[in-house]
N, C-alpha and C positions, 0 to 999 in steps of 0.2 A: 331918467329913462329915455327921453328923446335922444335920437342920434345913435343908439345901440339896440342889438337886437334883444328881445324881450327873453327873460329866463322862463323856463317852464320845468314842471315835476309831474312824474307819473302819480297815479293815486296809490295809496296803500292797498294792502290786500282786502280788508274789509269793505273800504271805500268805494271799490270798484263796482259794488253792487247798488248804491244808491241811485245813481243816475238812471239805472234800467228799472227801478222798483219805485222812483218817486211818482205821485201823483194824487188825484183829489183825494183818496182813500189815505193816505199816507205821505205828506209832503217830506219826510225825512228831515224835519227840522225841529230843534231842540231850544229850549229858553232857561238859561240862569238869570235870575232876579235878585236885586239888593233891595231891600224895604230899608231904607235910611229914618233917621228921626225928625230930619226937617226937610221941608219942600225942596226941589231940585231948581237948581240955577241951570237953565239951558246952556248959556253962553260959557257958563265956567266947565260945563260937561263938554261941549265941543271942543274947548281947549285942552281938555284932559285927553279927549278922544285922538286930537291930532298928534299929542305928544306920544301916546300910547302906540299907536301904528307903527310910529317909527322904531319902537322896541319889537314888533311884531310884522315885519314887512311881509313875511310869506303868506299872512293873511289877505294881502291886497293883490287878489288873483281873482280870475274868471274860470270858468269850466268850459272847455273845448271837447270838440270830439274829433279824435284821430283815425287813421286808417285800421288800426287793431284796437286801441283803448282810449278812453277818455282822459284828459290830462288837464293839469291847472298851468295857467300862464299868468304871467305878474299884467299888472293893469294899470293905467295912469288914473283910474277912477279912485275917489276918496269918500270915505263913510262922512254923511252928515246925519245929526243928531236930530231926531224928530220926537214931538209929542206923540204919544201911541195913539195910532191911526186906524188899526185892524186889530181882529181877533188874533190871539197868541198862536205863534207858530205857523202862521199863513206861508203861504208860497214864496220862497226866495231864489230858488233855481229854476230858469224857465229855460226850455231847450231853444238852442239857436239865437238866446240873448245874451250881451255880455254884461252881466250884472256881478255886483260883490255877492259875496255867499255869507255875508252877516250883516246884522243891522242892531244899532243902538238906538234904543228909544226911551222915554220916561213918562211917567203920569204921578202927578202928586208927588209922594216920597219915595217913590220908586224907580230904579234904575234896572233897564232889562237889556239883557244880551242875546239875541238870537243868530243862530246859527245852522247852517246847512250841512248835515253829517258827513258829508263828502272833504269839508275843509278840516275838520278836526272833531275829537271826541270830547267828553265832558271834561276830562283834565285840562286838556288844552285850551277850552273856552273860558274854564274856571281861572286857569293862570292868567290869560287876557283880561276876564274881568276884575281880578284881584289888583292887577296893575293899573286898570283904567280907574279903579275906586280910590287908588292912593294918589294919581295924578289929581283926581277930581277934589279929594279932601285937602291935597296940598295948595290947590287953587283957592279953595273955599277958605280954609283956616291956616295961612301961611305961617302964622304966630305958634300954632301948636303942632303941625306937620313940617317939620323942618328938613329931615333927612332926604337924600337922595332915592329917586323910587327903584335904584340899583337893590336896596335891601330887601324888595319884594320879588325882584324877578331871579329866575333860576341863575345860578352860578353856571353859565353855560355860554359857548359861542354860538354865532348865528348858524354854523354849520350843524352843532349838536341840536338845537333848538328845530331845525327842518331835516334833521335825519329820518329816513324810513327805517324804523327799528325792526320791522318785520324783514327786511331784507337783510339786516346785520344779525339777525339771531336765527335765521332759517338753516335748518339743517336736515339732510336727506339721509342721515344715518342712523336716527333714532329709530327703535323697534315700534312696528304698529300696537297701537292699545285700543281695547275693545271700549268703544264710547257709549254710553247708554242713549238709546233712542226710544222714542213712544210714541202710540197712536192716541194721542191725548183727546180729553173732553175738550168740546169748544163751546163757548158761551153764546147763547143766543137770545140776548134780550132786543127789545125795540130800540131801534137806531134812530138817532137824532136827523132832522131835515139837513140835506146838503154837506152831510159827513161832518157836521159841526163838533169840535172838540168839546167834551164835557169835562170839566175839572171841578174836582173835590179835594181840599186840603184840610190838613189838621195838623197843629202844633202841640207836641209834649214837651216834657222836661226831661233832657239827656239824663240828669242825674237820677230821676224818679223811674224812668225806664230801664236805666242801668241796674238798679236796685232790684227791679221785678224779676230781670233777664237771671241775674246772679242766684236769685233765690230758687231758680228753675234750673241751676248750675249751668247756665250757657252763657253765650256771647248775645248782644243785642241783634246783630244781624241775623242770627241763626232763630232767635225767638220772634222776631217780626216776619221771617220767611214761613216759618211754621204758621204762625197766625194768619198769613195770608193764605197759605193753603186751607186751612179751616174755614175762613171767610169764604172761599169760593165754593166749598164743599157743602155748606151748611145748608143751601137751597136746592142743592141738587137731588134729584130722585134718586131711587134705587138702580134703575136702568142707566142713568146718565153715569152713575158710579163704577159701572164696568170698565169705564175707561179712566186712566189716571189723570188726576190733576198735575200738568206739568208747567213749570216756571222756567223760563230762560233767565239766565242771571248774568249779565256782562261783568268781567273780571278785568281790571286795570291790570295789563301786563306789566307795567314799570315796577309793580310790587314783586315781580318775578326776576325781569330781566332789566339791568340798569339803564335807565334812559332818561333824558331831559328834553326829549321832542315833544313838541306840543302839536304835531301831527296825529292821527289815528293809530294808537296802539292799545287796541282791547281787543281780548277774546271772549269768550262765555261759558257757562256749564249748563246743563238741563238738568233739575231735579223733578223727577216725578214720585207719585204717592198714590198708591190704589187704595181708596177708601172702601172697597168693596171686599177686600182681603185683609186690610190692615185697620189698626185702632183707630176711632176718631177722637180719642182724646187727646186734648192738647199735648200734654207731657209726652205721650207716645210720639207723636209728630214732631216734638222737639228732639227727641233722642233719635229718632230715624234722620233727621234734617242735620243734625251734629255729627253723625256717622259719615252721612253722604259727603258733607263739606270736608271733614277730615280725609277722607280717601281722595276726592275729586282735586282738591286746592293744594296740590304740591305741584312742584317744578316740571316734574316728569310728565305729569297727567295733563298739565295746561300746556307743555311744550307739544306734546304729543298732538293735542287740537290744533294748536298753531301750524305745527309743520304738515298737518293732515291738508289744511286748507291752501297752503302755500304749495304744496305738491300738485294740486289742481290746477294753480295758476300757472306753475311751471311745465306743465304738459306741452311738449312740443305740438302736439295737433291743436291744442286751445290756444296756443299763442299766434298759430299762423290764421286763426279763425277770423274775418273781417268783423269790426265792430257791431254792424247791425245782428249778425248770427250770433255773437257773445251776448248782445243785450236780450235777444229773443231766448237764449238759454239761460240766462240768470232770471229772467221774469218768470218761466216755467218753473226753474228751480225752487224759487221764493215761493210761488204758490203751492208746490208740493210739500215743501219743508214747512209752511204754516200749519199744517195738520199735526206737526210734532210738539206745538205748545200751546198751552191754553192761556198764558198770561206773561208779563214781563216784571221783573223787579230789578231796579237800577239804583244803586248807592254810590254816589260821589263822596261820602265820608265826611270826616270832619273838616268844616273850613276854618281856616286860621287868618288873622290879619294882624298887623302890628298894633301892639297895646294901645298907643296914642290914637288909632283909628276907632277903637272898639265903642267910645262913648257916642258916635255919630251912626251906629249901625244897629238896626233892630234884629233882622233876620233876614237869612236867604232862602229861596227855593228853587226848584229845578224840575221842570217835566218836559214831554215831549210828545210829537204826534205818534199815533200806533192805530194800526188798524183792528187791534184786540183790546185789550185793558193793560195798563201798566201802571205801576208804582215807581216813583223817583224820590230819592230821600236825600237830604243833606242836612249837617248841623252846623249852627254856629254859636258858642259858647254855650247856653244851657236849652238853646230852642233847636229842637229837631223836626223839621218840616217833612211831612209825609205827603205827597201829590199824587193823586189818582188821576189818570187821562183814560179816555175812552170815546168811542162815537156812540156807545148806548145813551139814549134818552133817559134812562132811568135802569137801575141796577141795583140789587140788594147788597153787593159784595161790599162797596164802602161801608153801609151801615154796618153790616156784619164784622167787619175789620175794625171799625172803630169802639164797637159794642165790646168785642171780645177784649180790647185793651181796657176799656172802663171797668169790664167786670173783673178785672184781673188788677185792678188798683191805679191804673195811668190816668189822670186825668187829660182831657183830650178837648183845645180850643179849636173849633172848626171855623174855618177862613171860607166868607160866602163871597162869591164872585158873580156879578151879573155883566150884562152887555155893555154897560155904561163904562165899568171899570176896565173892560177890554179894549174900547174904542176912544179912550180919552174923553169921554163925554161928547164927541163929535157925532 
């Protein structure tokens, strides 16, 4: 990069709000971790990271402020592997400082990738982590991991990896669709000190859970969404039930619009269930959820949501506003829209690795900062990890959720974390 002008790129549509709304209550950072079956070798992990960033050079950037929008600018900075030294999902983006927007750490048998959400989404970060793991295992076991890392990278050009897929698929010609909106129930449990992230995780068998979901004639995602709704409602008073429980559910748009981009390319749907007027039986909540997903998770409905948000960005008046005014407007909008949801349910799905890597990997997990409560979920082989995060010092929702699973025949292994686990024992 010395001797030439640095490249820059604009933020994608949903990423524009993250710099405006980052703060102590929500740093907009998420973590994807891999629990290995042997202790981590930091030198080999650093070598693997050096190789990996050559494949994903668009991650080597800093966030800058322009006249009208924030943007990402390439940087000479390079990531350095560190033993875990702070609580998970701590601040990565600092205004007016040129920092990388991701970090790789390790502790005992665990490798962590933490990412500021303006850089990429869960799918993009997972692709980076999978490549990093392959390079690492190749360094560690060259006799077993012999093939090139190309086998795990997307079959895509650099331009395709860095594509703004929102711009590619935006259309102003589609008809307006009526999108559900709710004045949702808000949880008010005791908060932790200093906005400390509270983490509870459980691991269940994919095969076991699929069997139970199929017994209810539904999918695993629909089943767990319904369980989540019921877990929240279980301790609500009759007065609280006058407002619906609403879950925001991020949607990977690559499932609807072909894209190999590792930039942000996600949307979301909001499902609301009124426990004051509808049945509280799990099977009825499952039936409602299944019907809602069938109606809302179509290319037409997903496109309508995406185009609606893009139209706001494309508004000529909006585009001419200076950045400080836009930031203030996005902060106000985010505060108002927070009343529309009770909690969040994010699922990055099934994680696959080449067969030769499987014997060295135990499980993956995924979680994020949140001002509310969020479940993040992923699976590897037969291990499905369900991660609850919130800023509540205690709440009954996690207990209710896992109890409903066990009462319906699913064994749950709870993972207990403490401060020493988070800080590398330092």
